[in-house]
N, C-alpha and C positions, 0 to 999 in steps of 0.2 A: 504494500500500500504506500510506503514511503519512497520518495524519489531522492536518491543521494545526489548532492551537489558536488561539483569539483572543489577540492580544497584550495586554500589560498597558496601563494607562492612558497610560503614557509612550510607547507605540508599540513597545515591545520585549518579547520573550518573557522570562519569568522564568528564573532559572538552573535551577530544577527542571523547568520545561516544556522548555527546550532539551535538558537531559540526557535526559529521557524520549523526546523526538522523535529524538534522535541514535541511541539504541539500536535504533530500528526502521529506520534508514536504512543501506543497504548501503555507501554511501560512507564512513560513519563507521567501519565495521568494516574496510573496505579500507585506509583510512589507518592504522588501529591495527595491522593485521597487517603492513603494510609497514614500519612504524616498529619494531615489536617482533620481527619475523621469526617464528621458530617457538619463541621462548622460552615455556615453559609458563605458562599463566594458569589457575589452578584457582579457579573461582568459589565452589565449595562444598567446597574441600579435595581432597586426593588420594584415590586408591583405598583406601589403608589405613584411612581414617577410617570407611568404611561397608562394608568387605569382609565383616565378620562377618554383616551382614544381607543382603549381595548374593550371597555365594558359595553359600548353599544353593539359590538359584534357577538356578544355572548348571551346565552339564555341559561337559566338555572338547571334545566334538564339536559344540557348538552353533554355528549360524550367527548371528552377532551383528551387529545394525545399531545404530550410535551416531548419534543425531540431533544436528545442530548441534555438531559436535566442537570448533569453535573451535581454539585452540592449546593445548588441554588435553592432558595426557599420558595420559588415560584409555585410549584405544584401544591405545597402545603398552604400557601397564601390564597390560592384560588379555592381550595377546599374550604378554608375558613371563611371566605367571602360568600360562600353559598353555591359553589360549583363542585359538588361532591364526587362526580364521576370523572376522575382524572387518572390517566395511565401515563407513566413516565418511563422513558427508555434512555439508556446510555450504554456505550460499548465497554465500559469498565465494570467488571464484577465487583471490585472493591468499592466503587462508588455506590452501586445499587445496594450492596449489602449494608453499607453505612446508612443510606437513606431509609431503607426498610426498617432498620433498627431504630433510627431516630424518630420516625413517625409511625411506630407500631400502634399507637393509640388511635390512628385514623385508618380503620380497616378498609374503607372504600378507596383509599389511595393505593394504586397498583404500580408495581415496579418490575422492570424486565431488562435483562441484558440483551442488547440488540444493536445491529449496525443500521444506521439510518438509510444506507443504500440498499438494504435487503431486508425490509420489514417483513415479519412473519404473520401479520394480521390479515384477516380476509378483506376482500374488496368492500368499500363503502362502510367501514367499521366505525368511523368517527364523524361527528358533526363539526368539530373544530380541531385543527392541527396547529400547534403553536411552537415556535422556536425562537430562542433568544441567544444570538451569537453562535449558534451551532454551525450554520452553513459557512460562517466565516472561517472555521477551521479548515474547510476544504480548499480555501483560497490563500491560506497563510504563507505558502511558499512562493506565491506569485510576486515577482518584483516589479512588474509593469502592469497596472490594472487596466491600461488601455489595450494591451495585447495579452490576453489570458491564454495560457498554454492549452493545447488540445486535451491533455490529461485532466487538468482542473475543470475545464468545461464539461468533459464527459462525466466526471464524478458528480459535479453539480447537477447535471441532467438526470443521472441515475437517482439521486436523492429526491429531486423534485418530482420525478415520475412516480416514485413510491408514495410520496405525499398525495399526489393526485389520485393514485389507485385506492388508497385507504380512506379517502374523503368521500362522503356521501354527496349525491347531487344536491346542490343548494348549500352545501357546507362551506366552511371558511378556513382558509390557511392564512395565518398571521405570522409574519417574520419581522423580528426586531433586530436591528443591526446598525453599525456605524457606516456601512457601505452606502455611498451616495447613489442616487437614482441612475446617473449615466453609466455607473459601473455595474449595478445589480439588476436593473430592469431588463437588460437583454437576456439574462438567464431565466428570469421569471416569466417573461413575455413569450412563451413558446406555445404555439397553437395546439400542440399535441396534449398539453396539460388540461385543456378545456376549461379555463377559468379566466375571469376578468382580473384587472390589476389596477390598483391605485395606491398611492403612498401619502403619508402624512409626516412632515418634519416634527420632531419632538425636541425638548430640552431648551427651548428659547428662554423660558421663564426661570431657569435655574442657572445662575452665574457660575456655579461650581461644576457644572456638568458639560461634557462634550455634546455637540450636536449629533443626534442620531435620527433614525428613520423607522417608521412602522409601515410595512407593506401589507396590504390586505388583498387576498385573492379569493374570489367567490366562484365556486365550482358551478359550471353550467351557464355562466354568463360570458358574452363575447369580449374579446380584447378590443380596446380602442385601436383604430387603424394605425395611429402613430406608434403605439406600443408594439403592434404586430410587426411593423417595419423594423423596429429595433431588434426584435427577436430573430427575424430573418437574417439580419446583417451579422449576427453573432457567428453563424456558420459559413459565411462567405469567406473565400480566401482573401488575404490582405492585398490591397492594391499595390502594383509594382511601384518602386520609387520613381519619381520624375527624373528623366535624364537631365544632366547639367546642360544649360544653354551653351550654344556655340559662341566662341568669342566674336565680338563684332569686328568686322574688317576696319583697318585704320582709314580715316578720311583723307582727303587730298592734302590738307595742311600737314597732317602727320607724315605722309609719304615725302613731302617736300623737305620737312625738317630732318627726316632720316637721311635723305639723299645728300644734303649739305652737311651732315654729321654735326648738327648743333645739339 
């Protein structure tokens, strides 16, 4: 799953390369969860930060799937807020064991070890799928967000195709991320997923917070034509670089100056 990068000239990986590679490796997260236990880690803040944008999309009886729950308190906070039917998945067994033990008093919270690119749930199993920073892990090795590698684009497509599959018609997929629309919307705006797409910027009112975005996809509704065009461009080959212009011929005055060697 991990792609190794070429080491630096001194034979070692740079600090940023090591950090990016670790985030994609299960052993990194296993060690982190064992060290931290189930102490909450909120990559994009707690539920209260984006509840005004999130709550209009939820109903109390919704079956909710949280992708890549980590040791975030998001699933528990949704349960306490009145959304009891929450299933959370993560690819780390240590994480899921810690979360299951921490929230044992909430029997309707369900936990499962699972890869988001190969979910084992049946089709149309959920009313809402929610992720907070999980898709960003698939992009963490990318150094140029304008030119995403085919590998990263394919992994993102696999994960989103699984989301679409387990989402019921009329259901909602909500993605919370730092990724700006011109970088993330091409991946989300794929006609094959069968959903509409809109985004809401968040974090303006909090001077201590980074700007982030909440993307809402509604299954069974069409994409806006402009978003559809963005999605189609993602899979087009890059345009060839423009050739360098030919040097302009010298004018008559220049020829004369050269001839008299001035």
